[in-house]
C-alpha positions in Angstrom: 131.1 124.0 96.0 127.9 122.2 96.9 124.7 124.2 97.4 121.4 123.6 99.2 120.9 120.0 100.4 123.6 118.5 98.1 125.7 117.7 101.2 123.3 115.0 102.2 124.4 111.6 100.9 120.9 110.1 100.9 118.0 110.0 98.4 114.5 111.2 99.2 112.8 108.3 100.9 110.0 107.7 98.4 109.6 104.1 99.3 109.1 104.9 102.9 106.5 107.5 102.0 104.7 105.0 99.8 104.5 102.4 102.5 103.4 105.1 105.0 100.7 106.3 102.6 99.3 102.7 102.4 99.4 102.3 106.2 97.6 105.7 106.7 94.9 104.6 104.3 94.4 101.4 106.2 94.3 103.3 109.5 91.6 105.6 108.1 89.5 102.6 107.0 89.8 101.0 110.4 88.9 104.2 112.1 85.8 104.6 109.9 84.7 101.1 110.6 84.6 101.8 114.3 83.3 105.4 114.3 80.2 106.9 112.7 80.8 110.3 111.1 78.5 112.6 109.2 78.3 111.9 105.4 80.5 114.8 104.3 83.3 113.7 106.7 83.0 110.1 105.4 83.3 111.3 101.8 86.4 113.3 102.7 87.9 110.4 104.6 87.3 108.0 101.7 88.7 110.4 99.2 91.8 110.7 101.4 92.0 106.9 101.4 91.8 106.7 97.6 94.5 109.4 97.1 96.7 107.8 99.8 96.4 104.3 98.3 96.9 105.6 94.8 100.1 107.3 95.7 101.3 104.4 97.9 100.6 101.8 95.2 102.3 103.9 92.5 105.5 104.3 94.6 105.7 100.6 95.7 104.9 99.1 92.3 107.4 101.4 90.7 110.0 100.4 93.2 109.3 96.7 92.7 109.3 96.8 88.9 112.2 99.2 88.3 114.5 98.5 91.3 116.0 100.7 94.0 117.6 103.3 91.8 114.4 104.5 90.0 
């Protein structure tokens, strides 16, 4: 008998999450280019961009180098 989410025939969509992380980082950069924020908010936004792009690049590069099953 299957337990938990084992009845779902799909894998967790890490590639989709990686691409979305890259796009969210781009969106934040575009937003910051058009809006002036206080320095603390800018630092938090740029830190979010770095984390988002880091995760996104890790996921996408891993997918490209190892194929769809890894």
